N, C-alpha and C positions, 0 to 999 in steps of 0.2 A: 554436463557440458563437455565439449572437447577441449583438450589442452595438451601442451607438450611439457612433460615434467621430468624431473630427476628423482628417482626413487630406488632404494636398495642398490646403489651403484650403477643404475641403468638409466638411460635416456629413452623415453617412450612417448608416443602419441596415444592418448587414452581418454577415458571418461573420468571426470572428477565432479564433485558436488558443486552446484551453483552457489555463488556467494550470496549472503544476506546483508542488506544494507543496515548500517548502524547510525547512531547519532553523529552528525557532522560528516557523514560519508555520502558517497554517490556510487552507483553502479553504472559503468560504461560498457555498452555493447561495442566491442572492438571490431573495427573493420580491417585494420592493418597493424602490423608490428614491425619494428626495425631491429635488425640483428646487429649486435655489437660484439667486439672481441671479448669483452667481459663475460658475456653469456657462455662462451665456450670454456671459460676457466672455472665457472662455478662448480661443475661436477667434481673437479679435482679438490676444491676447497671443502666440499661437503663429504667426500669420501663415501662411506657406506651408510650414510644417514637413511633411516628407514621411512620417515614420513615423506610423502610426495611434496615437491616444491615446483610450482609453476615458474619456469624461467622467463627471462625477458625484462628489459628495462624501458624500451621505447614503444609507444603505441598511440593510436588515434581512433576515435569512434564517436558514438552518439550517447548522450546521457539517457539512461533507461529508467532510473529511479533515483530519488533523493531522500536522504534521511532527515530525521528531526533536526531542526535548527539550520538547515542549509537554505540560504536565500540567494546566493550568488548564481546558482545554476538551476535550470529548469529542464524537465524532460524534453528531449528533442534537440538540445544544444549540441553543436558540433565542437568537439574538444580534442586537444592532445594532452598526453600525460607528461607531467614534469617528474622525471625519475630522481631528481635531487631532493631527497626527503628531509623536510624540517630545517632547511637552510634558506632563510627568507631574505635577509639583508646582506648586501655586499660586504665582505670582511676579508681579513688576511687569511683566515681559515675558518671552517665551520665548527660548531660546538660538538660536544660528545653525542648529541642526539642525532647527528647526521648519519644517514645511510643512503645507499643507492638501491632503487627498486630492483627486485629480482632475487634478493637474499638479504635478510631472512624473510622479507615479505613476499607473498605471491606476486608474480610479474605479469607480463602482457602477452605471453604466448598462449592465449586462451580466448574463448568466445566472449568472456566477460571478465571484468575486474572490478573489485570493490576497493575504493581508495578514498582517503581524506579529500574533501572538497577543496582544500587548500592546494592540492597537487594538480589541479586542472588549469589549463590555459585555453583560451579561445583558438580554435583552428584558423590559421590564416586563410582567408577566403580564396586567395589566388593560387594556393597550393592544392594539388590533388591529394586524395587520401593516402596514396602510396608515398608521396613526398612528405606529408605531414607526420608520418610515422617515423621519420628518420632524423628530424631536425633537432629534437630536444637534447639528447645526450651528446651527440657528436658536435652539433652546432654550438651548444653551450660550452663544452670543453674547449673547442677551438677559439671561441670568442673571449673567454676569460684568459686563455694562454696568450692570445695576441694583444688584447686590449688592456685588461686589468693588470696582468702580470708583465706582459711584454712591452707595454707602453709604446706600441708602434706609432710612428708619426709619418705624415706625408713626406715623400722623398727619401725615406729610409729603405734599406734592403733587408729582407727577411729570407732566411735559408731554411728549407723544410726537407730533411731527409725522408724519403719514402713518399712518393706522389700519389699512391693509389688508395690509401685508407680513406674512410669516410670523413674523419677529422681533417685530413690533409686537403681533401677536395673543398671542404668549407673554408679552410684557412686560405687557400689560393684565392678563392672568390672574395672573401672578406678583405684580405690585404690589398687586392687590386682596387676594390671600391674605396679604400682608405688612402689610395695614392702611393702605395709602396711598390718597390721593385721586388719581384718574387722569383726565387731560384729554388728548384726542387731536384730530387734525384730519383732514379728508378733503374733497375736492371733491365726492365722491359722497354724496348723501343716504342711499342704501341702505347704504353702508359705515359711515356715521355711526350709522345704526340698528343695524347688526350689532355695531359696537364697544360700544355701550351694552348690548346683550344679553349680551355676554361679560364685562362688568364695568366699562367706562368710566363714570365719573360724569358727564362732560361731553364732548360731541363737537361741535366747531365747524367751520364751513366754512373750508377752506384759503384761500379768496379773501376772507374777511372781514378786518376790522382786528383783529388779535389783541390789541393793547393795549387797545382798547375792550372787546372781548369778555371779556377776562380782568382788567379793572381792579379787580375785587373779589377776585381770587385771589392767593394767595401761593405762587408756584412755587419749590419748593426745588431741584428737579432737572429738567433737560432731557436727554432722550436723543435725539440727532440722528443721522439716517442719510441725509438728503435732499441735503445739500450747499449749494451756493451759493444756491439759490433760497429757502431757509428759514433758513439759519444765523443771520443777523443779526436776522431777525424773532423767532427763538427766544430769542436773547440779550436782546432788548428786553423780553420778558415774564418773564425770570428775576429773582428777587429779588436785591437786593444781597447779596453773599457767597454766592450760590448756585453750584451745580455744573452743568456741561454736559459730557456724555459723548458722544463721537462714535465710531461704529463703521462708518460707511459714507458714501458720497456718490453717490447715484443720479443727481443732476444734476451740475453741474460741480464739479471737485475744488477749485479755487482760490476762496478767499473774501477779501473786503476786510474788514479788522478795524481799528476805531478803537482804537488802543492806550490812548489817554488815557481814553476811556470805560470800557475794559476794566479798567484798573488802579484807576480811581476806584470802579468797581463792586465791587472786591474779589472778582471771579469766579474760579472754578477751572475750567480746561479740561483734560479728560482724554481720551486716546485709548485704544481697545481693539479687539482683533481676536480672535475665537474665544475660547479659554480652555484651561485645563489639564485633564488627566484627573481631578485632584482635584475641580475645580469641576464637571466633567461628572457625576461621581458624586454630588456634593452636590445638583446640579439634579435628577438622576433620583430621588434620595431625596425631595426636596421635592415633585416632581409626584406621586409615588406616595402620599406622606402625605396630600396634598390632593386626590388623584384628579383631577388636571388632564388634560384631553384636548386634544391639538393640534387646531387648527381646520383642517379639510380643505376646500379650495375645490372640487377636482375630481380625478378619477382617470382616467388615460389609459394605454393599453397602451404598452409600451416602443417598439414600432414607430412610435408617433405622437409621439415625443419632439420632433420639429421643431415640431409643432403646439403642444406644451406650451411650448416656447421662445417662440414668437410670442405666446402668451397672457401669459407673464410680462413680455415686453418692452413690452406694451401696458399693463401694470399694472392689468388689469381684475379680477384675482383678489382674494379676501378670504381670507387664510390660505394654506395650503400646497397646491402641486400635486404629485400623487403619480404615479409611473410603476409600473404593475403588470407584474411580470416573469414570475412563475409563479403 
């Protein structure tokens, strides 16, 4: 079968052996896959590993075969992949068994995937195949950051640096449906316009003075994923006693923190990654209730995955990039 793999320090679109279904597993014929920033970092983490690894965490498709003991799914079922492996119940943190699909397990950038039946969820009927491939990783990450960790409430204000990422576009829509005021940033005037179109109440220039721009705002919650270049700027606009949730660091990982200012400000700092199956199901129910559609930036065929990687690395997208498989 065709797949996009990392092998011997190279990324390539190639042929790889079809998977065989085992006990408790299913094979899904994938129709679409969603690209995440995590996928572009896996090659650096693997280095010169010789064995081929199929990249990709998000995907949607049709159940092609089921293994022994699988009763929850039948051939022909339309499903999406839950990339949060072996984290079932909502908790403060996952167990040591937790992994994210796409390393070390083969991922979704292929014509087929063999995966535990426990990692499937029913495809929301109102979503297209392209939309369904993007909702699990980014939607789950945003939902846990905003709801489980951030404890957002109706009438509160949430500040989200970086308006164009897949998670950010989910966060904007989620927060608005929950009755929050949403403020975002972007260097791009076009992305600021797009952010307000999907629900942001205020979109400011990343290069502006945030403390001046937001002097009349009361920011209850910051959701940070940029890292060193924005962390302290975000903290400076958070109200005393406010909460800051961090789920990523697209710039440098290490930040300087003035502890005295932090404890005098009575701030709460929370970290989060992905989420549990319970939270994924809550999120899927939420988006179906409110008919929320993922924001799709562009769709490319699987054989053009390298082009999709380059686009994501340049951060020129607004929303999710999708790979069309079948």
